[in-house]
C-alpha positions as CSV (number, residue, x, y, z in Angstrom):
1,M,0.0,0.0,0.0
2,C,2.9,2.3,0.7
3,A,4.4,1.8,-2.7
4,I,1.0,2.5,-4.4
5,A,0.6,5.7,-2.3
6,W,4.2,6.7,-3.1
7,V,3.4,6.6,-6.9
8,M,0.0,8.3,-6.5
9,L,1.4,11.1,-4.4
10,Q,4.5,11.4,-6.6
11,L,6.9,11.6,-3.6
12,H,10.5,12.0,-4.6
13,F,12.6,12.2,-1.3
14,L,13.4,8.4,-1.5
15,P,13.8,6.4,-4.7
16,L,10.7,4.4,-5.6
17,L,12.9,1.3,-6.1
18,F,13.8,1.4,-2.4
19,V,10.1,1.5,-1.4
20,V,9.2,-1.4,-3.7
21,I,12.1,-3.5,-2.4
22,V,11.1,-2.9,1.2
23,A,7.4,-3.7,0.4
24,G,8.6,-6.9,-1.3
25,I,10.7,-7.9,1.7
26,F,7.7,-7.4,4.0
27,T,5.5,-9.4,1.7
28,F,8.0,-12.3,1.6
29,V,8.4,-12.4,5.4
30,S,4.6,-12.3,5.8
31,G,4.2,-15.2,3.4
32,I,6.8,-17.2,5.4
33,V,5.0,-16.5,8.6
34,Y,1.6,-17.6,7.1
35,V,3.1,-20.8,5.8
36,M,4.8,-21.6,9.1
37,D,1.5,-20.9,11.0
38,G,-0.4,-23.1,8.6
39,V,2.0,-26.0,9.0
40,R,1.8,-25.6,12.8
41,Q,-2.0,-25.7,12.7
42,L,-2.0,-28.8,10.5
43,Q,0.5,-30.6,12.9
44,A,-1.6,-29.6,15.9
45,E,-4.7,-31.2,14.4
46,G,-2.8,-34.3,13.3
47,H,-3.3,-33.7,9.6
48,A,0.3,-33.2,8.7
49,H,0.9,-36.9,8.0
50,A,-1.5,-38.8,5.8
51,K,-2.4,-42.3,6.9
52,R,-2.6,-45.2,4.5
53,D,-5.5,-47.6,4.9
């Protein structure tokens, strides 16, 4: 959202590339946190390992 606002407001005191890279890093870290939380929830419910019948 910050990168979009940066472009719309035409701010120039920091390069846009810097803002986009920071936004990408936060998105990447957030994705890792979501995946780790999902794996933790699956393991807590016992769904992490499929059982063969």
